[in-house]
N, C-alpha and C positions, 0 to 999 in steps of 0.2 A: 873500702867501698867508696865509689865515686859520688859526685853531687848532682848527677843528672838523673831525673826520674822521667823516662820517656814512655809515653803512651800513644796508641794509635787512635786516630779520630774515627775510624770506621769499625773497629773490633775491640775486643777486650784484652788485647795483647799486653802482658805485663812482665815479660821476661827481661825487660831493659830498665828495671828499677835499680838504681845504684851504679850506673855506668860512669866512666870518665870522659867519654867522647861519643858524639852522635855517629852511629854506624853509617857508612857511605851509601848503603843500599836503601835507606829510608828517604822519603820524599816530602817536600813541603813542611819541614820541621821549623816550628817557631817556639821561642821561649815564652811561656805564659805566666810564670811567676818564679820567684826566687826559691832556692832550696829551703831556706829558713821558713818561708811561708808554706811550702808544700809539706813540711814535716812538723809544723806547729800543731799543738792540740787545738782542735776547733769544735764548735758546736755543730749539730746536725745541719742547720740551715746553711752555714758557710761551707761546710764540707760538700754539700750537693752542688753548690755554685762553683767552687774552684777545684775540688778534687785533690788528689795526692801528687800529681805530676808536676814537673817543672817545664817540660817541653811536650808539645803535641805535634804529630806528623802522620804520615801514612806508611805503614809497615810494608815490607816486600810482598807478603802474602796477599794483602788487600790490593796492592798495585797490580799484581798478576790477575786477580779475580775481577777487579773493577775496571781496569784500564786496558787490558789485553785486546778487547774487542774494538777499542777506539783507535788502535794502531793500524796504519795502512797495510793492507794485505792479510789482515786477520779475519777469521770467520766470526760472525755474531753468535753468541751462545744460544 
């Protein structure tokens, strides 16, 4: 199991917990904390603030839903 715990900023996507590399089709991915911090046992207050992820970005599904209408030549939803 890898040391990247990738979550989407816009949805509850969690299929990318424990990967080795950031998928090429994710957008605007930033590292937000170390793997050790993301897997450390924490109290409820800290867990709400930092979560279980190491990286946050925008998944392909959210890109398609949220940004498709902003592209030239696309119809507004």
